[in-house]
C-alpha positions, 0 to 999 in steps of 0.5 A: 478460540480468541473472542473479540472482548467487550471493548473490542465488539463496541469499538468495531461494532460496525464491522461486526453486524456485517455480514460479511465481517462478523466477529471472525473477520474483525479477529482476522484483522486484529490479527493481520500485519500490513506494511505500508510503505510510505507515509506520505500521500496514499500512506497517509489516509490508508494507513489511519483507515487500517488503524481504524479498521483494527489491523493488529500490526501496521509497519510503517517505513519512510526515511523522509522528514515532515516538509510544509508542503507536505500538509496540503495532502498528508493528512496525517501530519500537522503543522506542530511535525515538521522536521520530524520522521515521519514515521514517527509523527504517523505514528502519533497520528495512528496510535491516537486514533487507536492505541490498542493495535501494534505499530511498528516504525521503520526509518530507513529508505526501502532497497535490495537489501533490506526489502526482502527480509521486511517484507517477510514479516509482513502478511500484505504489502500496501505501496504508496511509496512515489517513485517506479524504483520502488514499485518494481522492487515491492513487485519483484520481492512480493512475488518471490516471498508470496506475498500480496501487493496492493500498489497505488499512485497520484499525480496531478488529478490522477490516480490508479489502483491495482492488486497485484498476486501473480504468486497465486499463478493464472491468471493473476498477473504482476507489476511488470505485465503491466510495466514491464520495464521502468521508464527513464527518469527524465519522462518520470512526473513527479509531485514536486515538479509536476503537483497533485491535488490534495483530495486526489491523494485521499480518495486513492489512499482511503481506496487502497485501505478498502482494497488490503481489509477485502484480501485480508478478508477474503470479500468481493472482487479482487483488483487483481487482473484490473487497473482502476483509473480516477479522472478527478476532473471528470469525476469518473472511473474506469478498469482497465483488464491486465493480462498476466504476460507469459514472457514477463520477467517475473512471472512468465512461465519459465523457471528463468523468469522467478528470481525477483531483478533487484535495481542497481541503484537504491531506489528512492524514498518511499 
């Protein structure tokens, strides 16, 4: 049976002394593989805390480059990283924090063509993307692959977070149980037009990392079936119950609902 080295016992000491984690739990984190979709506002703080926690393999997918406007909230990048691929810049930050874990770079757009194979390589998927196309694609394919999905979103002063594992059956819902169809493009606010308070991305990204660790270790109460909503202006958190929809196109009861619905066009960058 594998054991933590003396060096690892020191690095992860604050985890090991937690009765809920201990050495066995830390070993499970070191053996875990997590795909972080998007190396931006959510992915930056999330990936940093996952690396610090000792997630053994972290995959990063993003096809974008670092822009000056990113630095207000995407704290894994620095001024010297401008115009670099985000996955390369983020990987440098993660390796500075924890050089003992594996970082797998996917400098590409997540599409219906590459997503299924990519998802199959990881234990859990963490969605930090900035668009509905990617969220629906990940939801559908994670359900088909039997993978847990931890998904967050931010805009202006607000954030939301939930965990989706409808593949386990009732009562767990999927993302389409909450949002059955993608809203019209002209009704979707985006950061570049609506704005976002930088620290809000940090709050939601770190909460997302917490839920990832909880799911990997089976700790506490899962957010499956609940949508956590954060209002930074009022400094409030509230939870909304999400019920599994028996008519859901993805996780509904009939066999015809079991196949993923692939988008007709490629999603925008994650």
